[in-house]
C-alpha positions in Angstrom: -22.4 -10.6 14.5 -21.9 -8.2 11.6 -19.1 -8.3 9.5 -17.8 -4.6 8.9 -18.9 -1.6 11.6 -18.8 2.2 9.6 -19.2 4.8 12.2 -19.8 7.7 9.8 -20.1 11.5 11.7 -22.0 13.6 9.2 -21.4 17.2 8.8 -17.7 18.0 8.2 -17.2 21.1 7.3 -20.1 22.8 9.1 -17.7 24.9 11.5 -14.6 24.7 13.5 -16.5 23.5 17.0 -17.9 20.2 14.4 -14.6 19.4 12.2 -12.7 19.8 15.8 -15.4 17.1 17.4 -15.5 14.8 14.1 -11.1 14.8 14.7 -11.2 14.1 18.1 -13.5 11.1 18.1 -11.4 9.6 15.2 -7.6 10.2 17.0 -9.5 9.0 20.4 -12.6 7.2 20.0 -14.7 5.2 17.8 -15.1 7.6 14.1 -13.9 5.8 11.3 -15.4 7.6 8.6 -17.4 11.5 7.9 -18.9 13.4 5.2 -18.2 16.4 4.1 -19.9 19.8 3.1 -18.4 20.7 -0.2 -20.3 23.9 -0.6 -18.5 26.1 2.6 -16.7 28.7 2.0 -13.5 27.1 4.6 -14.2 23.4 3.2 -10.4 23.3 1.3 -9.1 24.3 4.5 -10.9 21.4 6.2 -9.8 18.6 4.1 -6.2 19.1 4.4 -6.8 18.9 8.6 -8.3 14.9 7.2 -5.3 13.7 6.2 -3.9 13.4 9.3 -7.0 10.8 10.4 -7.2 7.9 9.1 -10.6 8.8 8.3 -12.6 7.9 5.1 -14.1 10.3 3.9 -17.3 11.1 1.5 -19.3 13.6 0.6 -22.3 14.9 1.8 -24.5 15.8 -0.8 -26.2 19.2 0.0 -29.6 21.4 -0.8 -31.0 22.7 2.4 -27.4 24.2 3.7 -25.5 26.9 2.9 -25.2 28.2 -1.3 -25.0 26.7 -3.9 -22.0 25.9 -6.8 -23.8 26.3 -9.4 -26.1 28.7 -11.1 -29.9 26.6 -10.3 -32.8 28.4 -9.0 -35.1 25.7 -8.2 -33.8 25.1 -4.3 -33.1 28.6 -3.6 -34.6 30.9 -1.8 -33.1 34.1 -1.3 -29.9 33.4 -2.6 -29.4 29.9 -0.2 -30.5 26.6 -0.3 -34.0 26.3 1.1 -35.0 24.4 4.8 -35.4 21.0 5.2 -39.3 21.7 5.5 -40.1 23.1 2.5 -38.6 20.2 0.5 -40.7 17.5 2.9 -44.2 20.1 2.0 -43.1 18.6 -1.7 -41.8 22.1 -3.5 -41.6 21.3 -7.4 -37.3 21.3 -8.3 -35.9 20.8 -11.3 -34.2 17.4 -11.3 -31.0 18.7 -13.7 -30.4 21.6 -11.7 -30.4 19.6 -8.0 -28.0 16.8 -10.4 -25.6 19.5 -11.7 -25.5 20.6 -8.2 -25.0 17.6 -6.3 -22.0 17.0 -9.1 -20.7 20.0 -9.2 -20.3 18.8 -5.2 -18.4 15.4 -6.0 -16.2 17.4 -8.9 -14.9 20.4 -5.9 -13.7 16.8 -3.7 -12.0 16.1 -6.8 -10.3 19.2 -7.5 -9.8 19.5 -3.9 -8.5 15.9 -3.2 -7.3 14.3 -6.3 -9.4 11.4 -6.1 -13.4 10.6 -5.4 -15.0 10.6 -2.2 -15.4 6.8 -1.3 -18.9 7.3 -0.6 -21.9 9.4 -0.4 -24.7 10.1 1.5 -27.0 13.4 2.2 -27.6 15.6 4.6 -31.0 15.6 6.5 -31.8 12.0 4.0 -32.8 14.6 1.5 -31.7 11.9 -1.2 -35.2 10.3 0.4 -36.7 12.7 -1.6 -34.9 12.5 -5.1 -33.8 8.8 -4.9 -33.3 9.0 -9.0 -31.1 11.9 -9.1 -28.9 9.8 -6.0 -28.6 6.8 -7.9 -27.8 8.2 -11.4 -24.6 10.6 -9.4 -24.1 7.3 -7.3 -24.0 5.3 -10.5 -22.1 8.0 -12.6 -19.2 8.0 -10.3 -19.6 4.3 -8.7 -20.0 5.4 -5.4 -21.6 3.8 -2.2 -23.7 5.1 -1.1 -25.8 5.4 3.2 -28.1 2.4 3.4 -26.6 0.8 0.0 -28.7 -2.1 -0.8 -26.7 -3.2 -3.9 -24.1 -3.9 -1.1 -26.3 -4.0 1.8 -25.2 -1.8 4.1 -27.8 -1.0 6.6 -27.6 2.3 8.7 -28.9 2.7 12.3 -29.2 6.2 13.6 -27.4 6.5 16.9 -28.8 10.3 17.6 -32.2 9.2 17.8 -31.6 6.5 20.0 -30.1 8.6 22.9 -26.7 7.0 22.6 -27.0 3.8 24.9 -24.9 1.7 25.4 -26.9 -1.1 25.8 -28.5 -0.7 22.8 -25.4 -0.5 20.6 -24.8 -4.1 22.3 -28.3 -5.4 21.1 -27.4 -3.7 17.5 -23.8 -5.5 16.8 -25.5 -8.5 17.6 -28.9 -8.7 15.8 -27.3 -7.4 13.1 -25.4 -9.4 10.5 -22.9 -8.2 7.1 -22.1 -4.2 6.3 -24.1 -1.7 9.3 -23.2 1.5 8.9 -23.9 3.7 12.0 -24.6 7.3 11.0 -23.5 10.2 14.1 -23.3 13.8 14.7 -20.9 14.6 17.4 -18.8 18.3 17.9 -18.5 19.9 20.5 -20.7 23.1 20.8 -20.1 26.3 20.4 -22.2 29.9 19.5 -20.9 29.5 16.1 -22.5 26.0 15.5 -26.0 26.9 17.7 -26.7 30.1 15.2 -26.5 27.0 12.2 -28.2 23.7 13.5 -30.5 23.1 15.9 -29.0 19.7 17.2 -25.9 21.4 18.9 -25.2 20.6 22.7 -26.1 16.9 21.2 -23.1 16.8 19.6 -20.7 16.3 22.7 -23.2 13.8 24.0 -22.5 11.6 20.8 -18.6 12.9 20.8 -18.2 11.3 24.8 -20.2 8.5 23.4 -17.9 7.4 20.9 -15.0 7.9 23.3 -15.9 6.3 25.9 -14.3 3.3 27.2 -17.4 1.4 27.8 -18.3 1.6 24.1 -15.2 0.6 23.0 -15.0 -2.6 25.4 -18.1 -3.5 23.6 -16.5 -2.8 20.2 -13.4 -4.7 21.1 -14.1 -7.8 18.7 -15.5 -6.2 16.5 -14.1 -5.4 13.0 -14.6 -1.6 12.5 -13.8 0.5 8.9 -15.3 3.0 6.1 -16.4 2.5 3.1 -12.9 2.2 1.1 -13.0 -1.5 2.9 -16.0 -2.5 0.9 -13.8 -3.2 -2.0 
């Protein structure tokens, strides 16, 4: 069985209905951690809401949603970040600009909260395409990362597995060490539908983590966040 389970909700700051769902999932369910879009205009207010939760809070490094905090151009199209598929097509991106943008996102978090995030990951896992920049940032700020090989943190993506409780039980018993479960809970809304192709499924994930059967499966599992790794 695993030693520590981190249930991380991605996309905090995307819109109010997502943020409402994540907060509900932490108070009434099993969500223990979240990662935040720092390039959203309303994020200062949304970070304030997290003070009333026990969530660990990291930064959701981003170059695929919204607009940048820096003046970099190589990751832009029509003034906004390029879409995920353009990166998968291996467009040329200036890695110095990417470093400065991700650094600015972390620095904004520090400026607004007074402390470092407890970890970093990235929207659409775009860091897998720019692993050297990602590693540099993680080392500079001494931060744990998603699927961190140094700290032996393993990753399981619940969305792809349709929130199956039998599978959850199997995963818990087959893995050892630290396991992060990446999830995307939230409430469906018109705003969310305009921002993300994944909307209705967020409510299914939220219900899953608040379900008593899920709680029963994890009743003897140590739950925590990246801050518990120290």
